[in-house]
N, C-alpha and C positions, 0 to 999 in steps of 0.2 A: 873606907865605908865600913860601918859597924853593923852588928846584927840587927839593931833596931831599924836602921834605914833599909836594909835588905828585906826585912819582914814587912815594912810599910809598902815598899814597891811591889812585893809579891801580892799583898792584899789588894792593892789598887788594880793590878793586872787581873787578878782573880775576879774582882767585882766587874771589870769591863767584860770579861768572858761570860760572867753570869748574866749581864744585861743582854748581850748578843744572843745567848742561848734562850733566854726568856722571850725575846722578841721573835726568835724563830718559832717557838711554841705558839706565840700569839698569832703568828701569820698563818697558821694552819686553819683548815676549815672547821667550822663549828663554834658555837658560842662558848662551850666549856673550855676549849683550848684557848680561846681569846681571853677569857676571864682569868684562867690559870697563868697565862703568860704575862698579862698585865699586872697580876698580883706579884709575880716574881720580879718584874721590873721595879715595882714600887718598893719592895723590901730591899732589893739590891741598891737602889738609888738612895734610900734612907740610910742604909749602912755606910755608903760612900760619903754622904753628907756628914755623918757623925765623925768619920775618920778625918775628913777634910777640916772639920771644926777643931779637932785635936791638933792637927798639924799647923794650921794657920790661925791667927787671932781674929776669927770671925765669930761674933757672939750668937748670931741668929741661926746658924746651921742646924743646931740640935732642935730648935723650935720648928723649923721647916720639916725636919725628919719626923718629928712627933706628929705634926699635922698630916703628913703623907701616910704614916702608919695608922692613924685614926680614920682618916677619910677614905683610904683605900678599901678596906673591907665594907664600909658603909656604902660606897659607890657600887661595889660588887653585889651586895645584897639588893640594892635598888634595881640595878640592871637585870639581875637574875629574876627578880619578881616581875619586872615588865616583860621580859622575854617569855616567861611562863604564862603570861596572860592574866596574872592575878590582879594587876592594877593596884591602885591605892584606895582601900575602902575604909 
């Protein structure tokens, strides 16, 4: 096993730990914890998709990661606006 393979395995294990930690934050009480945790899951999943796209010949993983990264903050803003009672005017 060379250094590249070891670093990829380490990155994938770190991403799995990051997802578990973000889900733990999301499961706490309060809307801000839930939004912060789900934002962390989104970023970690998008990073994992980009790494997976580099390792395997799957063309659309970077597109899905880009959509996650764009729609994640937009969904967060919409949910925060609804929870604050602002609605859509």
